[in-house]
BAMITOR-211012 format. One record per residue (C-alpha): residue in one letter; x, y, z. Coordinates in nm, 4 decimals, padded with zeros to 6 digits. Example, Ala and Ser with C-alpha at 12.3 -4.5 7.8 and 13.67 -1.06 7.14 Angstrom:
@residuo->A | x->01.2300 | y->-00.4500 | z->00.7800
@residuo->S | x->01.3670 | y->-00.1060 | z->00.7140
***
This chain:
@residuo->M | x->01.2889 | y->02.8931 | z->02.2996
@residuo->A | x->01.3152 | y->02.5657 | z->02.1090
@residuo->E | x->01.6178 | y->02.3470 | z->02.1750
@residuo->P | x->01.9033 | y->02.3692 | z->01.9238
@residuo->F | x->01.8493 | y->02.1531 | z->01.6177
@residuo->K | x->02.1784 | y->01.9706 | z->01.6795
@residuo->L | x->02.0367 | y->01.8065 | z->01.9933
@residuo->L | x->01.8338 | y->01.5738 | z->01.7737
@residuo->I | x->02.1552 | y->01.3692 | z->01.7714
@residuo->N | x->02.2668 | y->01.3296 | z->02.1337
@residuo->T | x->02.4133 | y->01.0867 | z->02.3837
@residuo->G | x->02.0797 | y->00.9063 | z->02.3980
@residuo->T | x->02.0973 | y->00.8521 | z->02.0223
@residuo->V | x->02.4413 | y->00.6969 | z->02.0667
@residuo->A | x->02.3268 | y->00.4777 | z->02.3569
@residuo->R | x->02.0294 | y->00.3423 | z->02.1614
@residuo->A | x->02.2471 | y->00.2657 | z->01.8609
@residuo->A | x->02.5176 | y->00.0967 | z->02.0710
@residuo->Q | x->02.2733 | y->-00.1262 | z->02.2568
@residuo->R | x->02.0818 | y->-00.2259 | z->01.9461
@residuo->L | x->02.3944 | y->-00.2996 | z->01.7417
@residuo->R | x->02.5321 | y->-00.5174 | z->02.0217
@residuo->A | x->02.1980 | y->-00.6980 | z->02.0444
@residuo->V | x->02.2095 | y->-00.8009 | z->01.6769
@residuo->H | x->02.5883 | y->-00.8515 | z->01.6630
@residuo->P | x->02.7225 | y->-00.9840 | z->01.9970
@residuo->G | x->03.0811 | y->-00.9081 | z->01.8971
@residuo->F | x->03.0050 | y->-00.5389 | z->01.8455
@residuo->E | x->03.2486 | y->-00.3102 | z->02.0335
@residuo->H | x->02.9899 | y->-00.1206 | z->02.2339
@residuo->D | x->03.2323 | y->00.0794 | z->02.4496
@residuo->R | x->03.4601 | y->00.1803 | z->02.1630
@residuo->F | x->03.1630 | y->00.2881 | z->01.9537
@residuo->T | x->03.0296 | y->00.5006 | z->02.2381
@residuo->A | x->03.3679 | y->00.6608 | z->02.3045
@residuo->V | x->03.4218 | y->00.7590 | z->01.9401
@residuo->A | x->03.0631 | y->00.8772 | z->01.8850
@residuo->T | x->03.0471 | y->01.0964 | z->02.1977
@residuo->A | x->03.3978 | y->01.2485 | z->02.1964
@residuo->G | x->03.3487 | y->01.6255 | z->02.2256
@residuo->L | x->02.9859 | y->01.5860 | z->02.1212
@residuo->D | x->02.8594 | y->01.8961 | z->02.3002
@residuo->A | x->03.0801 | y->02.1242 | z->02.0900
@residuo->L | x->02.9768 | y->01.9749 | z->01.7543
@residuo->A | x->02.7210 | y->02.1165 | z->01.5120
@residuo->F | x->02.4379 | y->01.8991 | z->01.3846
@residuo->K | x->02.5951 | y->01.7535 | z->01.0703
@residuo->A | x->02.9287 | y->01.7070 | z->01.2471
@residuo->R | x->02.7501 | y->01.4932 | z->01.5065
@residuo->A | x->02.6054 | y->01.2708 | z->01.2362
@residuo->M | x->02.9445 | y->01.2369 | z->01.0686
@residuo->Q | x->03.1165 | y->01.1513 | z->01.3982
@residuo->L | x->02.8579 | y->00.8802 | z->01.4611
@residuo->A | x->02.9462 | y->00.7457 | z->01.1150
@residuo->D | x->03.3131 | y->00.7526 | z->01.2196
@residuo->A | x->03.2183 | y->00.5332 | z->01.5153
@residuo->L | x->03.0424 | y->00.2886 | z->01.2830
@residuo->E | x->03.3503 | y->00.2724 | z->01.0625
@residuo->A | x->03.5632 | y->00.1988 | z->01.3678
@residuo->T | x->03.3475 | y->-00.0855 | z->01.5013
@residuo->L | x->03.1412 | y->-00.2572 | z->01.2279
@residuo->P | x->03.2823 | y->-00.5695 | z->01.0604
@residuo->G | x->03.5541 | y->-00.5105 | z->00.8033
@residuo->C | x->03.3632 | y->-00.7084 | z->00.5398
@residuo->F | x->03.1197 | y->-00.4624 | z->00.3809
@residuo->D | x->02.8471 | y->-00.7238 | z->00.3281
@residuo->D | x->02.8712 | y->-00.8334 | z->00.6922
@residuo->A | x->02.8537 | y->-00.4705 | z->00.8044
@residuo->C | x->02.5415 | y->-00.4135 | z->00.5947
@residuo->Q | x->02.3801 | y->-00.7213 | z->00.7447
@residuo->V | x->02.4402 | y->-00.5836 | z->01.0942
@residuo->L | x->02.2910 | y->-00.2460 | z->00.9994
@residuo->E | x->01.9863 | y->-00.4039 | z->00.8357
@residuo->A | x->01.9258 | y->-00.6354 | z->01.1332
@residuo->S | x->01.9272 | y->-00.3348 | z->01.3675
@residuo->L | x->01.6487 | y->-00.1493 | z->01.1886
@residuo->A | x->01.2952 | y->-00.0902 | z->01.3078
@residuo->P | x->01.0035 | y->-00.1698 | z->01.0753
@residuo->P | x->00.9590 | y->00.0825 | z->00.7914
@residuo->L | x->00.8150 | y->00.4162 | z->00.9002
@residuo->P | x->00.4374 | y->00.4082 | z->00.8562
@residuo->L | x->00.2568 | y->00.6348 | z->00.6112
@residuo->D | x->-00.0811 | y->00.8007 | z->00.6393
@residuo->A | x->-00.3625 | y->00.7827 | z->00.3847
@residuo->Q | x->-00.1934 | y->01.0476 | z->00.1667
@residuo->G | x->00.1357 | y->00.8599 | z->00.1718
@residuo->E | x->00.2988 | y->01.1026 | z->00.4166
@residuo->P | x->00.5352 | y->00.9668 | z->00.6869
@residuo->I | x->00.3934 | y->00.9427 | z->01.0372
@residuo->S | x->00.6297 | y->01.0628 | z->01.3100
@residuo->L | x->00.6965 | y->00.8097 | z->01.5829
@residuo->A | x->00.7511 | y->00.8694 | z->01.9538
@residuo->S | x->01.1051 | y->00.8732 | z->02.0903
@residuo->E | x->01.2750 | y->00.5352 | z->02.1062
@residuo->Q | x->01.4103 | y->00.3823 | z->02.4250
@residuo->P | x->01.7562 | y->00.2245 | z->02.4704
@residuo->G | x->01.7749 | y->-00.1107 | z->02.2988
@residuo->D | x->01.4894 | y->-00.0424 | z->02.0583
@residuo->A | x->01.5246 | y->-00.1177 | z->01.6876
@residuo->L | x->01.6614 | y->00.1835 | z->01.5026
@residuo->A | x->01.4988 | y->00.4498 | z->01.2854
@residuo->G | x->01.5286 | y->00.8264 | z->01.2555
@residuo->W | x->01.8386 | y->01.0446 | z->01.2724
@residuo->V | x->02.0822 | y->00.7671 | z->01.3588
@residuo->V | x->02.0077 | y->00.6155 | z->01.0186
@residuo->W | x->02.1580 | y->00.9253 | z->00.8535
@residuo->S | x->02.4927 | y->00.8137 | z->00.9981
@residuo->M | x->02.4341 | y->00.4578 | z->00.8797
@residuo->G | x->02.3787 | y->00.5885 | z->00.5279
@residuo->E | x->02.6999 | y->00.7880 | z->00.5525
@residuo->F | x->02.8844 | y->00.4674 | z->00.6474
@residuo->V | x->02.7434 | y->00.2966 | z->00.3364
@residuo->A | x->02.8448 | y->00.5944 | z->00.1207
@residuo->R | x->03.2004 | y->00.5798 | z->00.2554
@residuo->R | x->03.2505 | y->00.2053 | z->00.2355
@residuo->G | x->03.0235 | y->00.0911 | z->-00.0456
@residuo->G | x->03.2044 | y->00.2090 | z->-00.3590
@residuo->G | x->03.3590 | y->-00.1331 | z->-00.4137
@residuo->D | x->03.0248 | y->-00.3147 | z->-00.4093
@residuo->V | x->02.7616 | y->-00.0790 | z->-00.5513
@residuo->P | x->02.4761 | y->-00.3343 | z->-00.5782
@residuo->R | x->02.5167 | y->-00.4307 | z->-00.2108
@residuo->A | x->02.5402 | y->-00.0655 | z->-00.1085
@residuo->L | x->02.2220 | y->00.0201 | z->-00.2958
@residuo->A | x->02.0418 | y->-00.2770 | z->-00.1420
@residuo->C | x->02.1361 | y->-00.1485 | z->00.2034
@residuo->L | x->02.0224 | y->00.2051 | z->00.1173
@residuo->H | x->01.6918 | y->00.0558 | z->-00.0009
@residuo->A | x->01.6409 | y->-00.0685 | z->00.3558
@residuo->L | x->01.7760 | y->00.2418 | z->00.5289
@residuo->T | x->01.5624 | y->00.4897 | z->00.3351
@residuo->Q | x->01.2473 | y->00.3271 | z->00.4717
@residuo->R | x->01.3551 | y->00.4324 | z->00.8229
@residuo->F | x->01.5187 | y->00.7664 | z->00.7381
@residuo->S | x->01.5799 | y->00.9082 | z->00.3931
@residuo->A | x->01.8992 | y->00.7909 | z->00.2196
@residuo->E | x->01.8886 | y->01.0971 | z->-00.0070
@residuo->F | x->02.2323 | y->01.2128 | z->00.1107
@residuo->A | x->02.4000 | y->00.8721 | z->00.1091
@residuo->I | x->02.3029 | y->00.7761 | z->-00.2445
@residuo->R | x->02.4483 | y->01.0859 | z->-00.4067
@residuo->P | x->02.8139 | y->00.9749 | z->-00.4248
@residuo->F | x->02.6929 | y->00.6623 | z->-00.6049
@residuo->V | x->02.4902 | y->00.8733 | z->-00.8512
@residuo->R | x->02.8021 | y->01.0797 | z->-00.9187
@residuo->D | x->03.0513 | y->00.7941 | z->-00.9441
@residuo->H | x->02.8390 | y->00.5095 | z->-01.0855
@residuo->P | x->02.5571 | y->00.6791 | z->-01.2792
@residuo->E | x->02.4789 | y->00.3937 | z->-01.5179
@residuo->A | x->02.4319 | y->00.1345 | z->-01.2437
@residuo->V | x->02.2453 | y->00.3737 | z->-01.0158
@residuo->F | x->02.0003 | y->00.5040 | z->-01.2755
@residuo->A | x->01.9193 | y->00.1487 | z->-01.3810
@residuo->T | x->01.8392 | y->00.0727 | z->-01.0167
@residuo->L | x->01.6382 | y->00.3918 | z->-00.9723
@residuo->A | x->01.4287 | y->00.3012 | z->-01.2775
@residuo->R | x->01.3317 | y->-00.0236 | z->-01.1050
@residuo->W | x->01.2714 | y->00.1504 | z->-00.7745
@residuo->A | x->01.0240 | y->00.3889 | z->-00.9386
@residuo->D | x->00.7765 | y->00.0974 | z->-00.9191
@residuo->D | x->00.8740 | y->-00.0112 | z->-00.5670
@residuo->P | x->00.5851 | y->-00.0827 | z->-00.3280
@residuo->S | x->00.7408 | y->00.1532 | z->-00.0683
@residuo->A | x->00.6724 | y->00.5261 | z->-00.1045
@residuo->H | x->00.9951 | y->00.5857 | z->00.0885
@residuo->V | x->01.1906 | y->00.4116 | z->-00.1860
@residuo->R | x->01.0010 | y->00.5821 | z->-00.4683
@residuo->R | x->01.0700 | y->00.9190 | z->-00.3059
@residuo->L | x->01.4411 | y->00.8352 | z->-00.2923
@residuo->V | x->01.4345 | y->00.7900 | z->-00.6705
@residuo->S | x->01.3524 | y->01.1586 | z->-00.7079
@residuo->E | x->01.5079 | y->01.3087 | z->-00.3950
@residuo->G | x->01.8374 | y->01.1257 | z->-00.4244
@residuo->S | x->01.8912 | y->01.2403 | z->-00.7823
@residuo->R | x->01.8013 | y->01.6078 | z->-00.7300
@residuo->P | x->02.0858 | y->01.8128 | z->-00.8779
@residuo->R | x->02.0891 | y->02.0739 | z->-00.5994
@residuo->L | x->01.9568 | y->01.8983 | z->-00.2903
@residuo->P | x->01.9954 | y->02.1245 | z->00.0174
@residuo->W | x->02.2597 | y->01.9897 | z->00.2587
@residuo->G | x->02.3540 | y->01.7265 | z->-00.0010
@residuo->L | x->02.6399 | y->01.6752 | z->-00.2436
@residuo->R | x->02.5735 | y->01.8783 | z->-00.5596
@residuo->L | x->02.5402 | y->01.6489 | z->-00.8608
@residuo->Q | x->02.7185 | y->01.8710 | z->-01.1097
@residuo->A | x->02.6658 | y->01.6395 | z->-01.4055
@residuo->L | x->02.2896 | y->01.6646 | z->-01.3515
@residuo->V | x->02.3134 | y->02.0394 | z->-01.3019
@residuo->V | x->02.4596 | y->02.0561 | z->-01.6513
@residuo->D | x->02.2335 | y->01.7919 | z->-01.8056
@residuo->P | x->01.9285 | y->01.6742 | z->-01.6078
@residuo->S | x->01.8038 | y->01.4440 | z->-01.8846
@residuo->P | x->01.8974 | y->01.1137 | z->-01.7091
@residuo->A | x->01.6494 | y->01.1951 | z->-01.4310
@residuo->L | x->01.3596 | y->01.3089 | z->-01.6500
@residuo->P | x->01.2165 | y->00.9599 | z->-01.7213
@residuo->L | x->01.2120 | y->00.8975 | z->-01.3471
@residuo->L | x->01.0215 | y->01.2191 | z->-01.2804
@residuo->L | x->00.7747 | y->01.1352 | z->-01.5535
@residuo->A | x->00.7136 | y->00.7956 | z->-01.3943
@residuo->L | x->00.6575 | y->00.9527 | z->-01.0520
@residuo->Q | x->00.4674 | y->01.2756 | z->-01.1146
@residuo->D | x->00.1323 | y->01.0969 | z->-01.0752
@residuo->D | x->00.2459 | y->00.8827 | z->-00.7829
@residuo->P | x->-00.0317 | y->00.8097 | z->-00.5309
@residuo->S | x->00.1853 | y->00.9409 | z->-00.2447
@residuo->A | x->00.1937 | y->01.3158 | z->-00.1780
@residuo->Y | x->00.5347 | y->01.2545 | z->-00.0181
@residuo->V | x->00.6720 | y->01.1345 | z->-00.3527
@residuo->R | x->00.4981 | y->01.3999 | z->-00.5618
@residuo->R | x->00.6377 | y->01.6789 | z->-00.3444
@residuo->S | x->00.9878 | y->01.5469 | z->-00.4091
@residuo->V | x->00.9222 | y->01.5477 | z->-00.7841
@residuo->A | x->00.8076 | y->01.9094 | z->-00.7604
@residuo->N | x->01.1207 | y->02.0060 | z->-00.5700
@residuo->H | x->01.3366 | y->01.8197 | z->-00.8201
@residuo->L | x->01.1795 | y->02.0103 | z->-01.1088
@residuo->N | x->01.2270 | y->02.3346 | z->-00.9167
@residuo->D | x->01.5965 | y->02.2435 | z->-00.8824
@residuo->I | x->01.6207 | y->02.1910 | z->-01.2586
@residuo->A | x->01.4497 | y->02.5255 | z->-01.3199
@residuo->K | x->01.7437 | y->02.7070 | z->-01.1600
@residuo->D | x->01.9664 | y->02.6003 | z->-01.4489
@residuo->H | x->01.7195 | y->02.5076 | z->-01.7258
@residuo->P | x->01.4117 | y->02.7291 | z->-01.6894
@residuo->G | x->01.2963 | y->02.6702 | z->-02.0442
@residuo->L | x->01.2954 | y->02.2931 | z->-01.9976
@residuo->V | x->01.0763 | y->02.3165 | z->-01.6882
@residuo->A | x->00.8444 | y->02.5710 | z->-01.8497
@residuo->Q | x->00.7949 | y->02.3287 | z->-02.1400
@residuo->W | x->00.7382 | y->02.0410 | z->-01.8960
@residuo->V | x->00.4732 | y->02.2397 | z->-01.7115
@residuo->A | x->00.2968 | y->02.3503 | z->-02.0299
@residuo->R | x->00.2932 | y->01.9947 | z->-02.1675
@residuo->H | x->00.1804 | y->01.8146 | z->-01.8520
@residuo->L | x->-00.0645 | y->02.0777 | z->-01.7291
@residuo->R | x->-00.3109 | y->01.9930 | z->-02.0063
@residuo->E | x->-00.5995 | y->01.7950 | z->-01.8540
@residuo->A | x->-00.3900 | y->01.7381 | z->-01.5420
@residuo->P | x->-00.5717 | y->01.5856 | z->-01.2438
@residuo->P | x->-00.5676 | y->01.8026 | z->-00.9295
@residuo->P | x->-00.2684 | y->01.6279 | z->-00.7618
@residuo->R | x->-00.0502 | y->01.6751 | z->-01.0698
@residuo->R | x->-00.1683 | y->02.0309 | z->-01.1097
@residuo->A | x->-00.0598 | y->02.1019 | z->-00.7507
@residuo->L | x->00.2764 | y->01.9360 | z->-00.8195
@residuo->L | x->00.3358 | y->02.1467 | z->-01.1289
@residuo->R | x->00.2395 | y->02.4612 | z->-00.9431
@residuo->H | x->00.4931 | y->02.3833 | z->-00.6702
@residuo->A | x->00.7539 | y->02.3018 | z->-00.9351
@residuo->S | x->00.6882 | y->02.6422 | z->-01.0968
@residuo->R | x->00.7244 | y->02.8480 | z->-00.7816
@residuo->S | x->01.0742 | y->02.9854 | z->-00.8421
@residuo->L | x->01.0068 | y->03.0637 | z->-01.2071
@residuo->I | x->00.6811 | y->03.2397 | z->-01.1181
@residuo->K | x->00.8606 | y->03.4467 | z->-00.8551
@residuo->Q | x->01.1216 | y->03.5395 | z->-01.1147
@residuo->G | x->00.8543 | y->03.6485 | z->-01.3603
@residuo->H | x->00.9602 | y->03.3855 | z->-01.6146
@residuo->A | x->00.7322 | y->03.4681 | z->-01.9075
@residuo->P | x->00.6817 | y->03.1148 | z->-02.0546
@residuo->T | x->00.5979 | y->02.9738 | z->-01.7111
@residuo->L | x->00.3577 | y->03.2573 | z->-01.6344
@residuo->A | x->00.1940 | y->03.2024 | z->-01.9729
@residuo->A | x->00.1516 | y->02.8310 | z->-01.9016
@residuo->W | x->-00.0489 | y->02.9254 | z->-01.5924
@residuo->G | x->-00.2450 | y->03.1977 | z->-01.7688
@residuo->L | x->-00.0557 | y->03.4688 | z->-01.5801
@residuo->G | x->00.1340 | y->03.6375 | z->-01.8580
@residuo->A | x->-00.0866 | y->03.9431 | z->-01.9018
@residuo->P | x->00.0238 | y->04.2698 | z->-01.7349
@residuo->F | x->-00.1925 | y->04.3950 | z->-01.4528
@residuo->Q | x->-00.4538 | y->04.6477 | z->-01.5579
@residuo->G | x->-00.5397 | y->04.8815 | z->-01.2750
@residuo->N | x->-00.3978 | y->05.0787 | z->-00.9857
@residuo->I | x->-00.1770 | y->04.9363 | z->-00.7140
@residuo->G | x->-00.0202 | y->05.0747 | z->-00.3976
@residuo->L | x->00.2200 | y->04.9427 | z->-00.1347
@residuo->A | x->00.2351 | y->05.0887 | z->00.2174
@residuo->L | x->00.4601 | y->04.9741 | z->00.5010
@residuo->S | x->00.3542 | y->04.9720 | z->00.8638
@residuo->S | x->00.6534 | y->05.1775 | z->00.9774
@residuo->P | x->00.9533 | y->05.3606 | z->00.8314
@residuo->H | x->01.1798 | y->05.1519 | z->01.0553
@residuo->A | x->01.1893 | y->04.8212 | z->01.2422
@residuo->A | x->01.4429 | y->04.6353 | z->01.4533
@residuo->V | x->01.6025 | y->04.2988 | z->01.3901
@residuo->G | x->01.3799 | y->04.0442 | z->01.5621
@residuo->E | x->01.0564 | y->04.2338 | z->01.4909
@residuo->H | x->00.8408 | y->04.2437 | z->01.1777
@residuo->I | x->00.7345 | y->04.4928 | z->00.9121
@residuo->G | x->00.3771 | y->04.5072 | z->00.7878
@residuo->L | x->00.2857 | y->04.5261 | z->00.4181
@residuo->I | x->-00.0487 | y->04.6652 | z->00.3027
@residuo->I | x->-00.1298 | y->04.6361 | z->-00.0675
@residuo->T | x->-00.4258 | y->04.8061 | z->-00.2359
@residuo->L | x->-00.5499 | y->04.6880 | z->-00.5747
@residuo->R | x->-00.8160 | y->04.8300 | z->-00.8056
@residuo->S | x->-00.8882 | y->04.6684 | z->-01.1407
@residuo->T | x->-00.9568 | y->04.8826 | z->-01.4485
@residuo->A | x->-00.9918 | y->04.5784 | z->-01.6758
@residuo->R | x->-01.3109 | y->04.4521 | z->-01.8349
@residuo->E | x->-01.2044 | y->04.0904 | z->-01.7840
@residuo->V | x->-01.1197 | y->03.8773 | z->-01.4846
@residuo->Q | x->-00.7485 | y->03.9019 | z->-01.3963
@residuo->P | x->-00.5648 | y->03.6046 | z->-01.2408
@residuo->L | x->-00.2741 | y->03.7443 | z->-01.0397
@residuo->V | x->00.0321 | y->03.6130 | z->-00.8611
@residuo->I | x->00.1570 | y->03.8764 | z->-00.6174
@residuo->D | x->00.4934 | y->03.8204 | z->-00.4506
@residuo->Y | x->00.7382 | y->04.0614 | z->-00.2935
@residuo->A | x->01.1158 | y->04.0936 | z->-00.2993
@residuo->V | x->01.3109 | y->04.2190 | z->00.0000
@residuo->H | x->01.6496 | y->04.3689 | z->-00.0824
@residuo->H | x->01.8506 | y->04.2716 | z->00.2244
@residuo->V | x->02.1584 | y->04.4674 | z->00.3200
@residuo->R | x->02.4677 | y->04.2496 | z->00.3252
@residuo->A | x->02.7761 | y->04.2734 | z->00.5455
@residuo->N | x->02.9635 | y->04.4684 | z->00.2773
@residuo->G | x->02.6879 | y->04.7298 | z->00.2519
@residuo->E | x->02.5527 | y->04.6029 | z->-00.0800
@residuo->S | x->02.2086 | y->04.4453 | z->-00.1097
@residuo->S | x->02.0690 | y->04.1189 | z->-00.2421
@residuo->A | x->01.7070 | y->04.0417 | z->-00.3169
@residuo->K | x->01.5078 | y->03.7453 | z->-00.1897
@residuo->V | x->01.1571 | y->03.6834 | z->-00.3211
@residuo->F | x->00.8881 | y->03.5795 | z->-00.0731
@residuo->K | x->00.5527 | y->03.4200 | z->-00.1476
@residuo->G | x->00.2561 | y->03.6527 | z->-00.1357
@residuo->W | x->-00.0878 | y->03.5856 | z->-00.2831
@residuo->N | x->-00.2575 | y->03.3973 | z->-00.5657
@residuo->L | x->-00.5902 | y->03.5587 | z->-00.6446
@residuo->T | x->-00.8428 | y->03.6431 | z->-00.9110
@residuo->L | x->-00.9524 | y->04.0068 | z->-00.9410
@residuo->Q | x->-01.2934 | y->04.0715 | z->-01.0894
@residuo->P | x->-01.3544 | y->04.3603 | z->-01.3358
@residuo->G | x->-01.3570 | y->04.6860 | z->-01.1414
@residuo->E | x->-01.2893 | y->04.5096 | z->-00.8109
@residuo->A | x->-01.0922 | y->04.6785 | z->-00.5340
@residuo->R | x->-00.9131 | y->04.4724 | z->-00.2746
@residuo->Q | x->-00.6744 | y->04.5213 | z->00.0154
@residuo->L | x->-00.4133 | y->04.2641 | z->00.1189
@residuo->A | x->-00.1941 | y->04.2568 | z->00.4287
@residuo->K | x->00.1027 | y->04.0589 | z->00.5463
@residuo->R | x->00.3567 | y->04.0691 | z->00.8280
@residuo->H | x->00.7114 | y->04.0010 | z->00.7156
@residuo->S | x->00.9374 | y->03.8558 | z->00.9828
@residuo->L | x->01.2689 | y->04.0234 | z->01.0559
@residuo->R | x->01.3870 | y->03.7478 | z->01.2852
@residuo->P | x->01.7266 | y->03.6058 | z->01.1842
@residuo->V | x->01.7296 | y->03.2419 | z->01.0776
@residuo->T | x->02.0148 | y->02.9985 | z->01.0344
@residuo->T | x->02.0226 | y->03.0523 | z->00.6573
@residuo->R | x->02.0125 | y->03.4325 | z->00.6615
@residuo->R | x->02.1734 | y->03.6922 | z->00.8853
@residuo->L | x->02.0145 | y->04.0363 | z->00.8933
@residuo->Y | x->02.2239 | y->04.3546 | z->00.8926
@residuo->P | x->02.1072 | y->04.7078 | z->00.9795
@residuo->G | x->02.0553 | y->04.9514 | z->00.6951
@residuo->R | x->01.8099 | y->05.0670 | z->00.4338
@residuo->H | x->01.5982 | y->04.7791 | z->00.3006
@residuo->R | x->01.3819 | y->04.8060 | z->-00.0115
@residuo->I | x->01.0676 | y->04.6020 | z->-00.0762
@residuo->E | x->00.9386 | y->04.5546 | z->-00.4312
@residuo->L | x->00.5936 | y->04.4241 | z->-00.5174
@residuo->L | x->00.5848 | y->04.1817 | z->-00.8105
@residuo->V | x->00.2556 | y->04.1276 | z->-00.9909
@residuo->N | x->00.2663 | y->03.8490 | z->-01.2504
@residuo->G | x->00.6435 | y->03.8839 | z->-01.2363
@residuo->E | x->00.6533 | y->04.2601 | z->-01.2971
@residuo->V | x->00.7678 | y->04.5132 | z->-01.0349
@residuo->L | x->00.4750 | y->04.7548 | z->-00.9952
@residuo->A | x->00.5319 | y->04.9190 | z->-00.6553
@residuo->S | x->00.8070 | y->04.9573 | z->-00.3998
@residuo->G | x->00.8816 | y->05.0991 | z->-00.0579
@residuo->G | x->01.1593 | y->05.1076 | z->00.1948
@residuo->F | x->01.2351 | y->05.0968 | z->00.5646
@residuo->E | x->01.5364 | y->05.1305 | z->00.7898
@residuo->L | x->01.6343 | y->04.8107 | z->00.9699
@residuo->L | x->01.7777 | y->04.8889 | z->01.3119
@residuo->D | x->02.0117 | y->04.6661 | z->01.5080
@residuo->G | x->01.8356 | y->04.4336 | z->01.7478
@residuo->P | x->01.8504 | y->04.0869 | z->01.9022
@residuo->A | x->02.1072 | y->03.8731 | z->01.7189
@residuo->E | x->01.9911 | y->03.5335 | z->01.8394
@residuo->S | x->01.8674 | y->03.3270 | z->01.5450
@residuo->T | x->01.5744 | y->03.0902 | z->01.5426
@residuo->P | x->01.6475 | y->02.7151 | z->01.5233
@residuo->G | x->01.5986 | y->02.5056 | z->01.2162
@residuo->I | x->01.6414 | y->02.6124 | z->00.8572
@residuo->G | x->01.4235 | y->02.9134 | z->00.8457
@residuo->S | x->01.0501 | y->02.9005 | z->00.7818
@residuo->Y | x->00.8349 | y->03.1558 | z->00.9637
@residuo->D | x->00.4600 | y->03.1590 | z->01.0103
@residuo->P | x->00.3679 | y->03.5228 | z->01.0661
@residuo->P | x->00.0842 | y->03.6234 | z->01.2962
@residuo->P | x->-00.2365 | y->03.7226 | z->01.1191
@residuo->P | x->-00.2795 | y->04.0769 | z->00.9909
@residuo->P | x->-00.5635 | y->04.2999 | z->01.1064
@residuo->A | x->-00.9066 | y->04.1501 | z->01.0461
@residuo->A | x->-00.9965 | y->04.4232 | z->00.7976
@residuo->A | x->-00.7353 | y->04.3052 | z->00.5517
@residuo->E | x->-00.7097 | y->03.9816 | z->00.3581
@residuo->Q | x->-00.4319 | y->03.7505 | z->00.4683
@residuo->A | x->-00.2008 | y->03.5705 | z->00.2271
***
């Protein structure tokens, strides 16, 4: 079993930070920093560890904010390298005394967020450096909320920054509903301040940046689906392949929901013509196992049919009610008269973002956003230990006779 996610911030992280900070600032209170950062560390969850490390920085860095930023900046490793597609390259573990990058920089960003409200330009300059070693997407959000005019002017300049890390922060830091991050309620209500930034970045040469733009648009779609559908329809025309992929990723939630204007933009608005069936591998399964889905399709149309096939699982909740979650299935083109079989294994392992409860679960098959078949199974109690991380699962392949998603 993989180690708990929280161990990414550990006593070694604290030791590296303490030694490096003392190396660049001889007056740094190494022992006090270590004592504050490691107090009760074993009992703390992941984010609590990062916040406690930020507490230690607050207790030991210089009282002058500019001086503190200079110490942080001097402690940093060179910017994280990027590959040919502009994706970050993971580095090997650092040794005590090494220049700093990675998870410890999350805590540095938190320090800047806590102490930088009185000098926003200096705070943003420090975040510009930090985000090139670990994303400052969490740390910048209080500044977006409290000083939007100054921050958006800075983000507009950063959209042309030579660093892909910085350009990504322009999009990621201003996402209205960033997971784990402060919700930017003003942008939930009105995302228009961020739209010029997304327009400037949607054809960015870095896949790292473009993926953030797609996720930002997907965030906006949760509150303004029509706006994103219009964006997709407008920018899909003659789009180069990288932008087309971005817009497809940005559309994913709306496609799963069967949002008619978005489906139409992708040529998926027409109802399926043909016969469809859904069979499950068993009438019951235990928590920790999987359930198999087998879908049979037969076209009765005279034209080619582009199809998006997803499925919704209605999970039983603790109160006995159910809530649906849509999972990605298949994108395919069905020829006139063609018959096809698809198969998938759906994991029933608990994850940190979703607890599974025994009871009757229903699965609905959505074809171009329309529910066309359904089935059910009984989920039995089983192993309660959840998998680490935040919940993606790569299922094993289905039988060779069926087509995998």
